[in-house]
KOLLUM-96766 format. One record per residue (C-alpha): residue number from 1; x, y, z; residue in one letter. Coordinates in Angstrom, 1 decimal. Layout:
<atoms>
(NUM,(X,Y,Z),"A")
...
</atoms>
This chain:
<atoms>
(1,(0.0,0.0,0.0),"M")
(2,(2.8,2.4,0.9),"S")
(3,(4.6,1.6,-2.3),"R")
(4,(1.5,2.5,-4.3),"I")
(5,(1.1,5.7,-2.4),"A")
(6,(4.8,6.6,-3.1),"S")
(7,(4.4,5.9,-6.8),"L")
(8,(1.2,8.0,-7.2),"A")
(9,(2.9,11.4,-7.1),"P")
(10,(5.4,10.2,-9.6),"R")
(11,(2.7,9.0,-12.0),"A")
(12,(0.8,12.3,-11.6),"L")
(13,(4.0,14.3,-12.3),"R")
(14,(4.8,12.2,-15.3),"A")
(15,(1.3,12.8,-16.7),"R")
(16,(1.6,16.5,-16.0),"F")
(17,(5.0,16.8,-17.7),"D")
(18,(3.6,15.0,-20.7),"A")
(19,(1.0,17.8,-21.2),"L")
(20,(1.7,20.6,-23.8),"P")
(21,(3.9,23.4,-22.6),"G")
(22,(1.1,25.9,-22.9),"A")
(23,(-1.2,23.8,-20.7),"V")
(24,(1.5,23.4,-18.1),"R")
(25,(2.3,27.1,-18.2),"G")
(26,(-1.4,28.0,-17.8),"A")
(27,(-1.7,25.7,-14.8),"A")
(28,(1.5,27.1,-13.1),"W")
(29,(0.3,30.7,-13.8),"M")
(30,(-3.1,30.0,-12.4),"T")
(31,(-1.6,28.5,-9.2),"L")
(32,(0.8,31.5,-9.0),"T")
(33,(-2.1,33.9,-9.1),"G")
(34,(-4.0,32.1,-6.3),"A")
(35,(-0.9,32.0,-4.2),"L")
(36,(0.0,35.7,-4.6),"F")
(37,(-3.6,36.6,-3.7),"S")
(38,(-3.5,34.4,-0.6),"L")
(39,(-0.2,35.9,0.3),"N")
(40,(-1.6,39.5,0.1),"S")
(41,(-4.6,38.5,2.3),"A")
(42,(-2.2,37.0,4.9),"A")
(43,(-0.1,40.2,5.0),"V")
(44,(-3.3,42.3,5.4),"R")
(45,(-4.5,39.9,8.2),"E")
(46,(-1.5,40.7,10.5),"I")
(47,(-0.4,44.1,9.3),"A")
(48,(-2.0,45.7,12.4),"D")
(49,(0.0,43.4,14.7),"E")
(50,(3.3,43.1,12.9),"V")
(51,(4.9,46.0,11.0),"H")
(52,(5.0,45.3,7.2),"P")
(53,(8.8,45.7,7.2),"F")
(54,(9.1,43.0,9.8),"E")
(55,(6.8,40.8,7.7),"I")
(56,(9.0,41.3,4.7),"A")
(57,(12.1,40.4,6.6),"F")
(58,(10.7,37.3,8.2),"F")
(59,(9.2,36.2,4.9),"R")
(60,(12.7,36.3,3.4),"S")
(61,(14.5,34.7,6.4),"L")
(62,(12.1,31.8,6.6),"I")
(63,(12.1,31.5,2.8),"G")
(64,(15.8,30.5,2.8),"L")
(65,(15.5,27.2,4.6),"P")
(66,(12.4,26.4,2.4),"L")
(67,(14.9,26.5,-0.5),"M")
(68,(17.2,23.9,1.2),"L")
(69,(15.5,20.8,-0.4),"P")
(70,(16.3,22.2,-3.8),"W")
(71,(19.8,23.2,-2.8),"L")
(72,(20.5,19.7,-1.3),"L")
(73,(19.2,18.2,-4.5),"G")
(74,(21.4,20.1,-7.0),"V")
(75,(24.3,20.8,-4.7),"G")
(76,(26.5,24.0,-4.7),"L")
(77,(26.6,23.8,-8.5),"A")
(78,(23.1,25.2,-8.4),"G")
(79,(24.5,28.5,-7.0),"L")
(80,(27.1,28.9,-9.8),"A")
(81,(26.3,32.1,-11.7),"T")
(82,(27.9,35.0,-13.5),"R")
(83,(25.1,37.3,-12.4),"N")
(84,(26.0,38.0,-8.8),"R")
(85,(26.2,41.7,-9.2),"G")
(86,(22.8,41.6,-11.0),"L")
(87,(21.3,39.6,-8.2),"Y")
(88,(22.5,42.1,-5.6),"V")
(89,(20.7,44.9,-7.5),"A")
(90,(17.6,42.7,-8.1),"R")
(91,(17.4,41.5,-4.5),"G")
(92,(17.6,45.1,-3.3),"T")
(93,(14.8,46.2,-5.6),"L")
(94,(12.8,43.1,-4.6),"S")
(95,(13.2,44.0,-0.9),"G")
(96,(12.1,47.6,-1.5),"V")
(97,(9.2,46.5,-3.7),"A")
(98,(8.0,43.9,-1.1),"T")
(99,(8.1,46.4,1.8),"M")
(100,(6.2,49.0,-0.3),"L")
(101,(3.6,46.4,-1.3),"W")
(102,(3.1,45.1,2.2),"F")
(103,(2.7,48.7,3.5),"L")
(104,(0.1,49.3,0.7),"A")
(105,(-1.9,46.2,1.6),"L")
(106,(-2.4,47.6,5.1),"A")
(107,(-4.0,50.7,3.7),"L")
(108,(-6.1,49.7,0.6),"I")
(109,(-8.3,46.7,-0.4),"P")
(110,(-6.5,43.7,-1.9),"I")
(111,(-8.5,43.9,-5.2),"A")
(112,(-7.6,47.6,-5.7),"D")
(113,(-3.9,46.9,-5.1),"A")
(114,(-4.0,43.9,-7.5),"T")
(115,(-5.8,45.9,-10.2),"A")
(116,(-3.2,48.6,-10.1),"I")
(117,(-0.3,46.1,-10.1),"S")
(118,(-1.3,44.9,-13.6),"F")
(119,(0.5,48.0,-14.9),"V")
(120,(3.8,46.3,-14.1),"S")
(121,(4.4,44.8,-17.6),"P")
(122,(3.7,48.2,-19.1),"I")
(123,(6.3,49.9,-16.9),"V")
(124,(8.6,47.0,-17.6),"T")
(125,(8.3,47.8,-21.3),"S")
(126,(9.5,51.3,-20.7),"I")
(127,(12.3,50.1,-18.4),"A")
(128,(13.5,47.7,-21.1),"A")
(129,(13.7,50.6,-23.5),"M")
(130,(15.8,52.6,-21.1),"V")
(131,(18.1,49.8,-19.9),"I")
(132,(18.1,47.2,-22.7),"L")
(133,(17.8,49.8,-25.5),"R")
(134,(14.7,48.0,-26.9),"E")
(135,(12.8,49.9,-29.5),"T")
(136,(9.3,51.2,-28.9),"M")
(137,(7.0,51.4,-32.0),"G")
(138,(3.7,53.2,-32.3),"L")
(139,(1.7,50.2,-31.4),"N")
(140,(3.7,49.6,-28.2),"R")
(141,(3.4,53.2,-27.2),"W")
(142,(-0.3,53.1,-27.8),"T")
(143,(-0.6,50.1,-25.5),"A")
(144,(1.4,51.9,-22.9),"V")
(145,(-0.9,54.9,-23.1),"A")
(146,(-4.0,52.7,-22.8),"C")
(147,(-2.5,51.0,-19.8),"G")
(148,(-1.9,54.3,-17.9),"F")
(149,(-5.4,55.4,-19.0),"A")
(150,(-6.7,52.3,-17.1),"G")
(151,(-4.8,53.4,-14.0),"V")
(152,(-6.5,56.8,-14.3),"V")
(153,(-9.9,55.0,-14.5),"V")
(154,(-9.2,53.2,-11.3),"I")
(155,(-7.8,56.2,-9.4),"L")
(156,(-10.1,58.9,-10.9),"R")
(157,(-7.9,61.8,-9.7),"P")
(158,(-10.0,64.8,-8.9),"G")
(159,(-13.1,62.7,-8.2),"F")
(160,(-11.5,60.4,-5.7),"E")
(161,(-8.7,61.0,-3.2),"E")
(162,(-5.5,59.2,-4.2),"V")
(163,(-4.3,57.9,-0.9),"N")
(164,(-0.9,56.8,0.4),"T")
(165,(-1.6,53.2,-0.3),"G")
(166,(-2.2,53.8,-4.0),"T")
(167,(1.1,55.7,-4.3),"W")
(168,(2.9,52.8,-2.5),"L")
(169,(1.5,50.3,-5.0),"V")
(170,(2.6,52.4,-7.9),"L")
(171,(6.1,52.8,-6.4),"A")
(172,(6.3,49.0,-5.7),"S")
(173,(5.2,48.4,-9.3),"T")
(174,(8.0,50.6,-10.6),"L")
(175,(10.5,48.5,-8.6),"C")
(176,(9.0,45.3,-9.9),"V")
(177,(9.2,46.6,-13.5),"A")
(178,(13.0,47.2,-13.3),"F")
(179,(13.3,43.9,-11.4),"N")
(180,(11.6,42.1,-14.4),"S")
(181,(14.1,43.6,-16.8),"V")
(182,(16.9,42.1,-14.7),"M")
(183,(15.1,38.7,-14.7),"V")
(184,(15.1,38.8,-18.5),"K")
(185,(18.9,38.9,-18.4),"T")
(186,(19.3,36.3,-15.7),"A")
(187,(17.1,33.7,-17.3),"T")
(188,(19.4,33.5,-20.2),"R")
(189,(21.9,31.5,-18.1),"T")
(190,(20.4,30.6,-14.8),"D")
(191,(17.5,28.3,-13.7),"S")
(192,(14.3,29.7,-12.1),"P")
(193,(15.3,28.2,-8.7),"D")
(194,(18.8,29.7,-8.8),"T")
(195,(17.2,33.1,-9.5),"I")
(196,(14.7,32.6,-6.6),"A")
(197,(17.4,31.6,-4.1),"F")
(198,(19.5,34.6,-4.7),"Y")
(199,(16.5,36.9,-4.6),"Q")
(200,(15.5,35.6,-1.2),"I")
(201,(19.1,35.5,0.2),"A")
(202,(19.7,39.1,-0.7),"I")
(203,(16.3,40.3,0.5),"M")
(204,(17.2,39.2,4.1),"V")
(205,(19.7,42.0,4.9),"P")
(206,(17.9,44.5,2.7),"V")
(207,(14.6,44.1,4.7),"T")
(208,(16.3,43.7,8.1),"L")
(209,(17.8,47.2,8.2),"A")
(210,(14.5,49.1,8.0),"P")
(211,(12.6,46.5,10.0),"A")
(212,(14.9,47.2,13.0),"L")
(213,(13.4,50.7,13.4),"F")
(214,(9.9,49.2,13.9),"F")
(215,(10.8,46.0,15.7),"W")
(216,(8.5,44.2,18.0),"S")
(217,(8.4,40.5,18.6),"W")
(218,(5.3,38.8,17.1),"P")
(219,(2.9,36.8,19.2),"T")
(220,(2.2,33.2,18.4),"W")
(221,(-0.6,34.3,16.2),"H")
(222,(1.8,36.5,14.3),"G")
(223,(4.4,33.8,14.0),"W")
(224,(1.8,31.5,12.5),"L")
(225,(0.8,34.0,9.8),"W")
(226,(4.4,34.9,9.1),"I")
(227,(5.3,31.2,8.5),"A")
(228,(2.3,31.0,6.2),"I")
(229,(3.4,34.1,4.3),"I")
(230,(6.9,32.7,3.9),"A")
(231,(5.7,29.4,2.6),"M")
(232,(3.2,30.8,0.2),"I")
(233,(5.4,33.5,-1.3),"S")
(234,(8.4,31.2,-1.7),"T")
(235,(6.2,28.7,-3.5),"T")
(236,(4.6,31.4,-5.6),"A")
(237,(8.0,32.7,-6.9),"H")
(238,(9.0,29.1,-7.9),"R")
(239,(5.7,28.4,-9.6),"T")
(240,(6.0,31.7,-11.5),"L")
(241,(9.4,30.7,-12.8),"G")
(242,(8.0,27.3,-13.9),"R")
(243,(5.2,29.1,-15.7),"A")
(244,(7.6,31.2,-17.8),"F")
(245,(9.9,28.2,-18.4),"A")
(246,(7.0,26.0,-19.6),"A")
(247,(5.5,28.3,-22.3),"A")
(248,(5.7,31.5,-24.2),"D")
(249,(4.5,34.6,-22.4),"V")
(250,(1.6,35.1,-24.9),"T")
(251,(0.3,31.6,-23.9),"A")
(252,(0.2,32.2,-20.2),"I")
(253,(-0.3,36.0,-19.9),"Q")
(254,(-4.2,35.8,-20.0),"P")
(255,(-4.1,33.5,-16.9),"F")
(256,(-2.3,36.2,-14.9),"D")
(257,(-5.6,38.1,-14.9),"F")
(258,(-7.1,35.4,-12.7),"L")
(259,(-5.3,37.2,-9.8),"R")
(260,(-8.1,39.7,-10.0),"M")
(261,(-11.0,37.3,-9.3),"P")
(262,(-8.9,35.5,-6.7),"F")
(263,(-8.1,38.7,-5.0),"A")
(264,(-11.8,39.8,-5.0),"V")
(265,(-13.0,36.4,-3.7),"A")
(266,(-10.4,36.4,-0.9),"I")
(267,(-10.9,40.0,0.0),"G")
(268,(-14.6,39.5,0.2),"W")
(269,(-14.3,36.3,2.3),"A")
(270,(-11.8,37.6,4.8),"M")
(271,(-12.3,41.4,4.9),"F")
(272,(-15.8,42.0,3.3),"A")
(273,(-14.1,44.1,0.6),"E")
(274,(-15.6,44.4,-2.9),"L")
(275,(-14.2,46.6,-5.7),"P")
(276,(-16.4,49.0,-7.5),"D")
(277,(-17.2,48.9,-11.3),"A")
(278,(-14.4,51.5,-12.0),"W")
(279,(-11.8,49.2,-10.5),"T")
(280,(-12.9,46.3,-12.7),"W")
(281,(-13.1,48.5,-15.8),"A")
(282,(-9.6,49.9,-15.2),"G")
(283,(-8.2,46.5,-14.5),"A")
(284,(-9.5,45.1,-17.8),"V")
(285,(-8.0,48.1,-19.7),"V")
(286,(-4.6,47.7,-18.0),"I")
(287,(-4.5,44.0,-18.5),"F")
(288,(-5.5,44.2,-22.2),"A")
(289,(-2.7,46.7,-22.7),"A")
(290,(-0.2,44.5,-20.9),"S")
(291,(-1.3,41.4,-22.9),"A")
(292,(-0.8,43.4,-26.1),"T")
(293,(2.7,44.3,-25.2),"I")
(294,(3.5,40.8,-24.1),"A")
(295,(2.2,39.4,-27.4),"Q")
(296,(4.2,41.8,-29.5),"R")
(297,(7.3,41.1,-27.4),"D")
(298,(6.9,37.4,-28.0),"A")
(299,(6.4,37.9,-31.7),"A")
(300,(9.6,40.0,-31.9),"A")
(301,(11.5,37.2,-30.1),"R")
(302,(10.2,34.6,-32.6),"R")
(303,(11.2,36.8,-35.5),"R")
(304,(14.7,37.2,-33.9),"A")
(305,(15.1,33.5,-33.4),"R")
(306,(13.9,32.7,-37.0),"A")
(307,(16.4,35.3,-38.3),"K")
(308,(19.3,33.9,-36.2),"A")
(309,(18.5,30.3,-37.4),"A")
(310,(18.9,31.3,-41.1),"R")
</atoms>
């Protein structure tokens, strides 16, 4: 009986690995969206008890031993990289982005924060132009303009007060965008797990320094939620890497929008929060613009590969 039980996960994994890459990528991205939404809810749950900077620090600290099974499996060879300088910059940006995001979750509804965060691929497109010298055609600029119009729809400046939480989400999104450009470079040579390990390791000292200014030891209730946050977020970053490794961005990008209904459902169940129609409308506009940019980027990469193969 125990032998059958041990073989069952292997059989399921073999069947999953046999699926087309687009199907596997969609499954990984859907799981990632659910995990990130759960993580946001967990942060909001204890933000009044534990300062968000502390949550960010403990999330990274606990995340390191969660990566040990992978490290023991691949050995120190898994840490070999030529991108250490890049990882220091990326880990620093990740730490700042996480602290800003956690602060924002304590101030605004989860669904609102999630909707605004969809602008990240749009900002990433601009960051790629600045850092990687990628070209921006008229269609791409149009998609960028539409994405920012979606943000305006959600925020409605002049009609609604743009509070601190909103600005924190936008600042976090800016950090994530530049972070994504760095990932584009790192994935050329390193595995998703190597990238995740260095991110978590560098985030530990980056988040510790500001956390010390707001330090208070969590209660047992706080420790429980911190452990949950660390496990969920570490798993989410690894599933995200697998989503992008399994399929092209255009195949999995639509499934990223599932973060929105996940966030709405969890926000309603845990905090009785429901977004208004403007938030939904803005989220759809932003996501459509982001998907357009992702599709054009993927098409450009296919053309480049085809040209290089000639």
